[in-house]
mmCIF file as Biopython writes it, N, C-alpha, C and O atoms, coordinates in Angstrom:
data_model
#
loop_
_atom_site.group_PDB
_atom_site.id
_atom_site.type_symbol
_atom_site.label_atom_id
_atom_site.label_alt_id
_atom_site.label_comp_id
_atom_site.label_asym_id
_atom_site.label_entity_id
_atom_site.label_seq_id
_atom_site.pdbx_PDB_ins_code
_atom_site.Cartn_x
_atom_site.Cartn_y
_atom_site.Cartn_z
_atom_site.occupancy
_atom_site.B_iso_or_equiv
_atom_site.auth_seq_id
_atom_site.auth_asym_id
_atom_site.pdbx_PDB_model_num
ATOM 1   N N  . ASP A ? 1  ? 222.146 409.648 191.899 1.0 0.0 1  A 1 
ATOM 2   C CA . ASP A ? 1  ? 222.157 409.060 193.277 1.0 0.0 1  A 1 
ATOM 3   C C  . ASP A ? 1  ? 220.858 409.432 193.978 1.0 0.0 1  A 1 
ATOM 4   O O  . ASP A ? 1  ? 220.194 408.655 194.664 1.0 0.0 1  A 1 
ATOM 5   N N  . GLY A ? 2  ? 220.566 410.717 193.726 1.0 0.0 2  A 1 
ATOM 6   C CA . GLY A ? 2  ? 219.350 411.181 194.489 1.0 0.0 2  A 1 
ATOM 7   C C  . GLY A ? 2  ? 218.162 410.425 194.061 1.0 0.0 2  A 1 
ATOM 8   O O  . GLY A ? 2  ? 217.361 410.052 194.918 1.0 0.0 2  A 1 
ATOM 9   N N  . ASP A ? 3  ? 217.974 410.164 192.815 1.0 0.0 3  A 1 
ATOM 10  C CA . ASP A ? 3  ? 216.727 409.360 192.402 1.0 0.0 3  A 1 
ATOM 11  C C  . ASP A ? 3  ? 216.639 408.045 193.077 1.0 0.0 3  A 1 
ATOM 12  O O  . ASP A ? 3  ? 215.557 407.563 193.413 1.0 0.0 3  A 1 
ATOM 13  N N  . GLU A ? 4  ? 217.890 407.409 193.295 1.0 0.0 4  A 1 
ATOM 14  C CA . GLU A ? 4  ? 217.914 406.208 193.845 1.0 0.0 4  A 1 
ATOM 15  C C  . GLU A ? 4  ? 217.347 406.166 195.362 1.0 0.0 4  A 1 
ATOM 16  O O  . GLU A ? 4  ? 216.559 405.338 195.817 1.0 0.0 4  A 1 
ATOM 17  N N  . ILE A ? 5  ? 217.918 407.219 196.005 1.0 0.0 5  A 1 
ATOM 18  C CA . ILE A ? 5  ? 217.405 407.428 197.504 1.0 0.0 5  A 1 
ATOM 19  C C  . ILE A ? 5  ? 216.039 407.622 197.550 1.0 0.0 5  A 1 
ATOM 20  O O  . ILE A ? 5  ? 215.392 407.072 198.442 1.0 0.0 5  A 1 
ATOM 21  N N  . VAL A ? 6  ? 215.482 408.342 196.697 1.0 0.0 6  A 1 
ATOM 22  C CA . VAL A ? 6  ? 214.001 408.592 196.590 1.0 0.0 6  A 1 
ATOM 23  C C  . VAL A ? 6  ? 213.231 407.309 196.503 1.0 0.0 6  A 1 
ATOM 24  O O  . VAL A ? 6  ? 212.346 406.976 197.292 1.0 0.0 6  A 1 
ATOM 25  N N  . SER A ? 7  ? 213.695 406.547 195.361 1.0 0.0 7  A 1 
ATOM 26  C CA . SER A ? 7  ? 212.753 405.308 195.175 1.0 0.0 7  A 1 
ATOM 27  C C  . SER A ? 7  ? 213.050 404.367 196.298 1.0 0.0 7  A 1 
ATOM 28  O O  . SER A ? 7  ? 212.159 403.566 196.582 1.0 0.0 7  A 1 
ATOM 29  N N  . ILE A ? 8  ? 214.170 404.339 196.985 1.0 0.0 8  A 1 
ATOM 30  C CA . ILE A ? 8  ? 214.327 403.506 198.154 1.0 0.0 8  A 1 
ATOM 31  C C  . ILE A ? 8  ? 213.273 403.892 199.233 1.0 0.0 8  A 1 
ATOM 32  O O  . ILE A ? 8  ? 212.462 403.106 199.724 1.0 0.0 8  A 1 
ATOM 33  N N  . VAL A ? 9  ? 213.392 405.137 199.514 1.0 0.0 9  A 1 
ATOM 34  C CA . VAL A ? 9  ? 212.438 405.878 200.550 1.0 0.0 9  A 1 
ATOM 35  C C  . VAL A ? 9  ? 210.991 405.595 200.250 1.0 0.0 9  A 1 
ATOM 36  O O  . VAL A ? 9  ? 210.229 405.288 201.167 1.0 0.0 9  A 1 
ATOM 37  N N  . SER A ? 10 ? 210.570 405.688 198.971 1.0 0.0 10 A 1 
ATOM 38  C CA . SER A ? 10 ? 209.101 405.559 198.574 1.0 0.0 10 A 1 
ATOM 39  C C  . SER A ? 10 ? 208.813 404.106 198.707 1.0 0.0 10 A 1 
ATOM 40  O O  . SER A ? 10 ? 207.694 403.754 199.081 1.0 0.0 10 A 1 
ATOM 41  N N  . PHE A ? 11 ? 209.782 403.194 198.417 1.0 0.0 11 A 1 
ATOM 42  C CA . PHE A ? 11 ? 209.522 401.790 198.542 1.0 0.0 11 A 1 
ATOM 43  C C  . PHE A ? 11 ? 209.360 401.398 199.990 1.0 0.0 11 A 1 
ATOM 44  O O  . PHE A ? 11 ? 208.469 400.627 200.347 1.0 0.0 11 A 1 
ATOM 45  N N  . TYR A ? 12 ? 210.205 401.921 200.792 1.0 0.0 12 A 1 
ATOM 46  C CA . TYR A ? 12 ? 210.165 401.587 202.245 1.0 0.0 12 A 1 
ATOM 47  C C  . TYR A ? 12 ? 208.812 402.244 202.873 1.0 0.0 12 A 1 
ATOM 48  O O  . TYR A ? 12 ? 208.179 401.621 203.724 1.0 0.0 12 A 1 
ATOM 49  N N  . LEU A ? 13 ? 208.449 403.362 202.478 1.0 0.0 13 A 1 
ATOM 50  C CA . LEU A ? 13 ? 207.005 403.844 202.979 1.0 0.0 13 A 1 
ATOM 51  C C  . LEU A ? 13 ? 206.032 403.034 202.473 1.0 0.0 13 A 1 
ATOM 52  O O  . LEU A ? 13 ? 205.089 402.805 203.231 1.0 0.0 13 A 1 
ATOM 53  N N  . ASP A ? 14 ? 206.014 402.463 201.217 1.0 0.0 14 A 1 
ATOM 54  C CA . ASP A ? 14 ? 204.915 401.642 200.793 1.0 0.0 14 A 1 
ATOM 55  C C  . ASP A ? 14 ? 204.969 400.465 201.502 1.0 0.0 14 A 1 
ATOM 56  O O  . ASP A ? 14 ? 203.885 400.045 201.905 1.0 0.0 14 A 1 
ATOM 57  N N  . ALA A ? 15 ? 206.087 399.742 201.789 1.0 0.0 15 A 1 
ATOM 58  C CA . ALA A ? 15 ? 206.060 398.560 202.532 1.0 0.0 15 A 1 
ATOM 59  C C  . ALA A ? 15 ? 205.515 398.846 203.927 1.0 0.0 15 A 1 
ATOM 60  O O  . ALA A ? 15 ? 204.733 398.020 204.397 1.0 0.0 15 A 1 
ATOM 61  N N  . THR A ? 16 ? 205.826 399.880 204.615 1.0 0.0 16 A 1 
ATOM 62  C CA . THR A ? 16 ? 205.569 400.186 205.888 1.0 0.0 16 A 1 
ATOM 63  C C  . THR A ? 16 ? 203.972 400.553 205.907 1.0 0.0 16 A 1 
ATOM 64  O O  . THR A ? 16 ? 203.329 400.307 206.927 1.0 0.0 16 A 1 
ATOM 65  N N  . ALA A ? 17 ? 203.443 401.048 204.953 1.0 0.0 17 A 1 
ATOM 66  C CA . ALA A ? 17 ? 202.062 401.322 204.806 1.0 0.0 17 A 1 
ATOM 67  C C  . ALA A ? 17 ? 201.263 400.076 204.683 1.0 0.0 17 A 1 
ATOM 68  O O  . ALA A ? 17 ? 200.213 399.892 205.299 1.0 0.0 17 A 1 
ATOM 69  N N  . GLN A ? 18 ? 201.844 399.167 203.799 1.0 0.0 18 A 1 
ATOM 70  C CA . GLN A ? 18 ? 201.163 397.772 203.678 1.0 0.0 18 A 1 
ATOM 71  C C  . GLN A ? 18 ? 201.084 397.103 204.934 1.0 0.0 18 A 1 
ATOM 72  O O  . GLN A ? 18 ? 200.033 396.625 205.362 1.0 0.0 18 A 1 
ATOM 73  N N  . LEU A ? 19 ? 202.257 397.057 205.575 1.0 0.0 19 A 1 
ATOM 74  C CA . LEU A ? 19 ? 202.427 396.297 206.978 1.0 0.0 19 A 1 
ATOM 75  C C  . LEU A ? 19 ? 201.382 396.802 207.843 1.0 0.0 19 A 1 
ATOM 76  O O  . LEU A ? 19 ? 200.656 396.038 208.478 1.0 0.0 19 A 1 
ATOM 77  N N  . GLU A ? 20 ? 201.273 398.143 207.893 1.0 0.0 20 A 1 
ATOM 78  C CA . GLU A ? 20 ? 200.341 398.766 208.967 1.0 0.0 20 A 1 
ATOM 79  C C  . GLU A ? 20 ? 198.931 398.465 208.615 1.0 0.0 20 A 1 
ATOM 80  O O  . GLU A ? 20 ? 198.142 398.151 209.506 1.0 0.0 20 A 1 
ATOM 81  N N  . GLY A ? 21 ? 198.541 398.544 207.304 1.0 0.0 21 A 1 
ATOM 82  C CA . GLY A ? 21 ? 197.215 398.039 206.813 1.0 0.0 21 A 1 
ATOM 83  C C  . GLY A ? 21 ? 196.862 396.511 207.142 1.0 0.0 21 A 1 
ATOM 84  O O  . GLY A ? 21 ? 195.776 396.166 207.609 1.0 0.0 21 A 1 
ATOM 85  N N  . LYS A ? 22 ? 197.859 395.686 206.855 1.0 0.0 22 A 1 
ATOM 86  C CA . LYS A ? 22 ? 197.643 394.246 207.272 1.0 0.0 22 A 1 
ATOM 87  C C  . LYS A ? 22 ? 197.425 394.058 208.681 1.0 0.0 22 A 1 
ATOM 88  O O  . LYS A ? 22 ? 196.550 393.306 209.109 1.0 0.0 22 A 1 
ATOM 89  N N  . ARG A ? 23 ? 198.332 394.839 209.537 1.0 0.0 23 A 1 
ATOM 90  C CA . ARG A ? 23 ? 198.234 394.673 210.814 1.0 0.0 23 A 1 
ATOM 91  C C  . ARG A ? 23 ? 196.904 395.123 211.447 1.0 0.0 23 A 1 
ATOM 92  O O  . ARG A ? 23 ? 196.339 394.422 212.287 1.0 0.0 23 A 1 
ATOM 93  N N  . SER A ? 24 ? 196.397 396.347 211.015 1.0 0.0 24 A 1 
ATOM 94  C CA . SER A ? 24 ? 195.091 396.748 211.511 1.0 0.0 24 A 1 
ATOM 95  C C  . SER A ? 24 ? 193.949 395.953 210.946 1.0 0.0 24 A 1 
ATOM 96  O O  . SER A ? 24 ? 192.899 395.922 211.586 1.0 0.0 24 A 1 
ATOM 97  N N  . MET A ? 25 ? 194.047 395.342 209.869 1.0 0.0 25 A 1 
ATOM 98  C CA . MET A ? 25 ? 192.980 394.416 209.413 1.0 0.0 25 A 1 
ATOM 99  C C  . MET A ? 25 ? 193.117 393.165 210.244 1.0 0.0 25 A 1 
ATOM 100 O O  . MET A ? 25 ? 192.081 392.629 210.640 1.0 0.0 25 A 1 
ATOM 101 N N  . MET A ? 26 ? 194.229 392.671 210.533 1.0 0.0 26 A 1 
ATOM 102 C CA . MET A ? 26 ? 194.321 391.592 211.433 1.0 0.0 26 A 1 
ATOM 103 C C  . MET A ? 26 ? 193.663 391.789 212.894 1.0 0.0 26 A 1 
ATOM 104 O O  . MET A ? 26 ? 193.006 390.941 213.496 1.0 0.0 26 A 1 
ATOM 105 N N  . ASN A ? 27 ? 193.972 393.049 213.319 1.0 0.0 27 A 1 
ATOM 106 C CA . ASN A ? 27 ? 193.455 393.450 214.671 1.0 0.0 27 A 1 
ATOM 107 C C  . ASN A ? 27 ? 191.927 393.443 214.627 1.0 0.0 27 A 1 
ATOM 108 O O  . ASN A ? 27 ? 191.265 392.937 215.534 1.0 0.0 27 A 1 
ATOM 109 N N  . GLU A ? 28 ? 191.353 394.049 213.491 1.0 0.0 28 A 1 
ATOM 110 C CA . GLU A ? 28 ? 189.840 394.078 213.477 1.0 0.0 28 A 1 
ATOM 111 C C  . GLU A ? 28 ? 189.176 392.683 213.272 1.0 0.0 28 A 1 
ATOM 112 O O  . GLU A ? 28 ? 188.057 392.414 213.709 1.0 0.0 28 A 1 
ATOM 113 N N  . GLU A ? 29 ? 189.979 391.802 212.555 1.0 0.0 29 A 1 
ATOM 114 C CA . GLU A ? 29 ? 189.463 390.375 212.519 1.0 0.0 29 A 1 
ATOM 115 C C  . GLU A ? 29 ? 189.421 389.766 213.870 1.0 0.0 29 A 1 
ATOM 116 O O  . GLU A ? 29 ? 188.474 389.063 214.221 1.0 0.0 29 A 1 
ATOM 117 N N  . VAL A ? 30 ? 190.494 390.044 214.675 1.0 0.0 30 A 1 
ATOM 118 C CA . VAL A ? 30 ? 190.593 389.251 216.072 1.0 0.0 30 A 1 
ATOM 119 C C  . VAL A ? 30 ? 189.658 390.004 216.911 1.0 0.0 30 A 1 
ATOM 120 O O  . VAL A ? 30 ? 188.988 389.313 217.677 1.0 0.0 30 A 1 
ATOM 121 N N  . PHE A ? 31 ? 189.463 391.279 216.935 1.0 0.0 31 A 1 
ATOM 122 C CA . PHE A ? 31 ? 188.385 391.811 217.811 1.0 0.0 31 A 1 
ATOM 123 C C  . PHE A ? 31 ? 187.025 391.459 217.356 1.0 0.0 31 A 1 
ATOM 124 O O  . PHE A ? 31 ? 186.155 391.402 218.225 1.0 0.0 31 A 1 
ATOM 125 N N  . SER A ? 32 ? 186.716 391.224 216.179 1.0 0.0 32 A 1 
ATOM 126 C CA . SER A ? 32 ? 185.369 390.890 215.817 1.0 0.0 32 A 1 
ATOM 127 C C  . SER A ? 32 ? 185.112 389.583 216.143 1.0 0.0 32 A 1 
ATOM 128 O O  . SER A ? 32 ? 183.964 389.241 216.426 1.0 0.0 32 A 1 
ATOM 129 N N  . ASN A ? 33 ? 186.170 388.683 216.142 1.0 0.0 33 A 1 
ATOM 130 C CA . ASN A ? 33 ? 185.945 387.195 216.597 1.0 0.0 33 A 1 
ATOM 131 C C  . ASN A ? 33 ? 185.760 387.082 218.063 1.0 0.0 33 A 1 
ATOM 132 O O  . ASN A ? 33 ? 185.022 386.212 218.526 1.0 0.0 33 A 1 
ATOM 133 N N  . TYR A ? 34 ? 186.453 387.997 218.875 1.0 0.0 34 A 1 
ATOM 134 C CA . TYR A ? 34 ? 186.240 387.946 220.288 1.0 0.0 34 A 1 
ATOM 135 C C  . TYR A ? 34 ? 185.167 388.801 220.889 1.0 0.0 34 A 1 
ATOM 136 O O  . TYR A ? 34 ? 184.978 388.855 222.104 1.0 0.0 34 A 1 
ATOM 137 N N  . ASN A ? 35 ? 184.415 389.521 219.935 1.0 0.0 35 A 1 
ATOM 138 C CA . ASN A ? 35 ? 183.406 390.500 220.373 1.0 0.0 35 A 1 
ATOM 139 C C  . ASN A ? 35 ? 182.094 389.614 220.369 1.0 0.0 35 A 1 
ATOM 140 O O  . ASN A ? 35 ? 181.298 389.645 219.431 1.0 0.0 35 A 1 
ATOM 141 N N  . TYR A ? 36 ? 181.940 388.870 221.424 1.0 0.0 36 A 1 
ATOM 142 C CA . TYR A ? 36 ? 180.736 388.126 221.383 1.0 0.0 36 A 1 
ATOM 143 C C  . TYR A ? 36 ? 179.429 388.721 221.731 1.0 0.0 36 A 1 
ATOM 144 O O  . TYR A ? 36 ? 178.407 388.036 221.681 1.0 0.0 36 A 1 
#
């Protein structure tokens, strides 16, 4: 059971990191578009 929890936590952290990366990338694109 412990291994299952660890894999779930690591998967959740991976997904969160990917979402954060996409969010920051999108923000950079938006800011560069509005940076006249």
